[in-house]
C-alpha angles and dihedrals in degrees: 000000000000131000124183137192137175117224110233101174120121098227129051117267135189114260089234091056093047092051090049088056086056089054093250101153127217088246091057091046089053091052090049090051098046105029103052106276127128142217112209129190112196088342096308130104110273132202119219090234092057119100123235127205137209114302098017118134122231123197128189117200112195120216120236113273118236103150100114103030096097098058103025113098113211119231117201098200104131121258128222100232117204098175139351137180136149094289106028143046120192118189139175105241115214120223121263092038122110117227096227134026118262140166090278094045108026099150109035122044131121089267091052091052093049089051090051089048091052091051093048090049091049095239111167132198096018133096132188116282108185112207104176116034123198127201116261094259097039117097132200146059116012125177129213129185115218096214142020096258095055088046092054093048093049090048089058088057091046093052090049090051091240095137115095112212121183124187135190114221131181110211139179117248144071106277124165114240111258095024111146127199129187106207118199102164112140117237132216137167116281106242092217093061140047090218113023124097131200140190114258137159090238094051129103120282112273128175129186132172115211129189128179110232098178137002134211127183097278107003139043144200114240132192106218125194114184114204092192132037110237121155111271088356099155092042094049095045094049092048090050090060092050093257106112117183115258109260093016098122092167090067101034100278122142130234099239144120089043094297112138093171136036108294096237127134129177096227103175137016124187129182142134117274105253094228106029098031089223113149108245129190125188131186130196125207114248117262116256095252092058097034095086090063095053103037090097097050 
């Protein structure tokens, strides 16, 4: 895979510094150097200590990726593809499916299914790079990068909080339609559990915007937009307000209305394309078990 730039600066710069400006990490440069990639300046092999001048062309040729093939089991369960190009894959993750393989789920996770999809399509030299993970029971938009460089560029956006993630959540409680809440309660691990989180003054900063889209007598549909990425953030913030998600028994939710999992769906994801810088927005249809709550919105 090849990426090219033209240096437009007025003063000479080391090739290494120029590539750093393009968010090419030292780790990626090492892989290029040792695994069969190339760095070209005006079509000729370049050294990172060399200087480049205005108008020179720089090309980065990524080596094939093989790192996870040995231990990653392909799953051939079909995917619901939302979007795909050379650099990205966007899918609609179903509920009850973990994002990544684990000891409990070694052979069927979203990553396993993407790997199986790549094999069926005959893609060579790429492996799955998951960018936005969702909890096992959460459905909705999930983003994969198709190579290390796209993953690195997307991670820059993630760290700068430039992704816009919007979720639909069905919660218990009597909430007026249109009510908006800006939640800033810090979150930390609950010391009584390996998995559970809690709000606490000594926790890590966590910010979520909530807005009620529709109310019923004893539950409501919320639009949740997390501004930070803490584990279980939406679930914890909703529960802290007395609005636990339906099905979320870990945080006080009840198994009712046919919900056997927390009623949370990543509805919309927006970010800049890592290579073209074009703003992209993707939406995923709501899973069937939540759909009955949102049909009237």
